[in-house]
C-alpha positions in Angstrom: -13.4 -36.9 1.2 -9.6 -37.0 1.0 -7.7 -39.1 -1.5 -6.3 -41.2 1.4 -9.7 -42.3 2.4 -10.6 -43.3 -1.2 -7.6 -45.6 -1.3 -7.9 -48.2 1.6 -4.4 -49.5 0.9 -2.9 -46.2 2.0 -3.1 -46.9 5.7 -0.4 -44.4 6.7 -2.3 -41.6 5.0 -5.5 -42.7 6.6 -3.8 -42.6 10.1 -2.5 -39.1 9.4 -6.1 -38.1 8.4 -7.5 -39.7 11.6 -4.9 -38.0 13.7 -5.6 -34.7 12.1 -9.3 -35.1 12.7 -9.0 -36.1 16.3 -7.6 -34.0 19.1 -4.6 -35.6 20.8 -4.6 -35.9 24.5 -1.6 -33.9 25.8 -0.5 -35.2 29.2 2.0 -33.1 31.0 4.8 -34.7 32.9 5.4 -32.4 35.8 8.7 -31.6 37.5 7.5 -33.7 40.4 6.8 -36.6 38.0 10.2 -36.2 36.5 11.9 -36.4 39.9 9.8 -39.4 41.0 10.7 -41.2 37.7 14.4 -40.5 38.1 14.3 -41.7 41.7 12.6 -44.9 40.5 15.3 -45.4 37.9 18.0 -44.8 40.5 16.4 -47.3 42.9 16.1 -49.9 40.1 19.8 -49.4 39.3 20.8 -49.8 43.0 18.8 -53.0 43.2 20.7 -54.4 40.3 24.0 -54.9 42.2 25.5 -57.1 39.4 25.5 -54.4 36.9 26.8 -50.8 37.6 27.6 -48.4 34.8 30.8 -46.3 34.7 28.9 -43.5 32.9 25.3 -42.4 32.2 24.9 -41.4 28.6 22.2 -38.8 27.9 20.6 -39.2 24.5 20.0 -35.8 22.9 17.6 -34.3 22.9 15.0 -35.8 25.2 17.3 -37.9 27.3 19.7 -35.2 28.3 17.8 -33.7 31.2 16.8 -37.0 32.7 20.4 -38.1 32.4 21.6 -35.1 34.3 19.1 -35.8 37.0 20.0 -39.5 37.1 23.7 -38.6 37.2 23.1 -36.5 40.3 20.8 -39.1 41.9 23.4 -41.9 41.5 26.6 -39.9 41.7 27.7 -41.3 38.3 29.4 -39.1 35.7 27.4 -38.3 32.6 28.3 -38.1 28.9 26.1 -37.3 26.0 25.4 -38.4 22.5 23.3 -36.2 20.2 20.8 -38.2 18.2 18.0 -35.6 18.1 18.3 -35.1 14.4 18.3 -38.9 13.8 21.5 -38.5 11.9 24.0 -41.3 12.3 26.7 -39.2 10.7 26.4 -36.6 13.5 26.5 -39.2 16.3 29.2 -41.4 14.7 32.2 -40.0 16.5 30.6 -40.1 19.9 29.3 -43.7 19.3 32.7 -44.9 18.2 34.3 -43.4 21.4 31.6 -44.9 23.6 32.0 -48.3 21.9 35.8 -48.1 22.6 35.0 -47.5 26.3 33.0 -50.7 26.4 35.9 -52.7 24.9 38.1 -51.2 27.6 35.7 -52.7 30.2 33.4 -49.8 31.0 29.6 -50.3 31.2 27.4 -47.6 29.8 23.8 -46.7 30.6 22.0 -44.8 27.9 19.1 -42.6 29.1 16.1 -41.3 27.0 12.8 -39.8 28.0 10.6 -42.3 26.3 10.9 -45.6 24.5 7.9 -45.3 22.2 8.5 -46.9 18.9 12.0 -48.0 19.7 13.5 -46.3 16.7 16.1 -44.3 18.5 17.2 -47.1 20.8 17.3 -49.5 17.9 19.5 -47.2 15.8 21.9 -46.6 18.7 22.2 -50.3 19.4 22.9 -51.0 15.7 25.5 -48.2 15.6 27.2 -49.4 18.8 27.3 -53.0 17.5 28.8 -51.8 14.2 31.5 -50.1 16.2 32.3 -53.3 18.2 30.7 -52.4 21.6 31.3 -55.2 24.1 28.4 -57.6 24.7 26.5 -56.8 27.9 28.3 -53.5 28.4 25.4 -51.3 27.2 22.0 -50.9 28.8 19.1 -48.5 28.3 16.8 -46.6 30.7 13.8 -44.5 30.0 11.3 -42.5 32.1 8.4 -44.1 30.1 8.5 -47.4 28.3 6.0 -48.6 25.7 5.6 -52.4 26.1 4.7 -52.5 22.4 8.0 -50.9 21.3 10.3 -52.7 18.9 13.0 -52.4 21.5 13.3 -53.3 25.2 14.9 -51.3 27.9 16.5 -52.7 31.1 15.2 -49.9 33.4 11.9 -48.0 33.1 10.2 -45.8 35.6 6.8 -46.0 34.1 5.2 -48.4 31.6 2.5 -47.8 29.0 0.8 -49.8 26.3 0.4 -47.8 23.1 -2.6 -49.9 22.0 -4.4 -48.5 25.1 -2.6 -45.2 26.0 -2.7 -42.7 23.1 -1.7 -39.7 25.2 1.2 -37.5 23.9 3.4 -37.0 26.9 4.8 -33.5 27.3 8.0 -33.4 29.4 8.9 -30.2 31.3 11.5 -29.2 28.7 9.1 -29.7 25.8 6.5 -27.5 27.5 8.7 -24.6 26.7 7.8 -25.0 23.0 4.8 -23.3 21.4 1.7 -25.4 21.4 1.8 -25.6 17.6 5.3 -27.3 17.9 4.1 -29.8 20.5 1.1 -30.6 18.3 3.4 -31.0 15.2 5.6 -33.4 17.1 2.6 -35.5 18.2 1.3 -35.6 14.6 4.6 -36.9 13.2 3.7 -40.5 14.0 -0.1 -40.6 14.0 -0.5 -44.2 15.0 0.8 -43.3 18.5 -2.1 -41.0 19.2 -4.9 -42.2 16.9 
């Protein structure tokens, strides 16, 4: 028996143990799924006639490809912010420039692949607010939205409930990674898949 199981107060270690002992369900998002999700986002944006973004902002890394597709689907130009390393320092210059665009009257739609825990979206919202982004000028869209997330998005193509759905979604660009890398990504936050 591991030390984590001997100490019932160490719930995070217990979840890591459970995740290691169970086999995650890897659910591929096919190219056809991707296209259908992007078309659903474009339709939702078109139906929202009162709010049109000047730019689509792809969130690196997982939101870059959906943002390119959505840019083509809507005819809107795309910019990017790299937050794949979760480093505010690396994203700071881009966030400051994007916040300035909102103060100049532009609306921005940030795009990511999934809103799971809400950590990325929450960090970006905090950074944008700190840089003085105009109220109501920033929205978020994701291909998949977890209704249990700490953050809400304005547009989502598909909804899940992480208390029910424990699948690890593998997007087409992630499928290029070795299986071991996909499994390691899934194991990073064990409560998602346990």
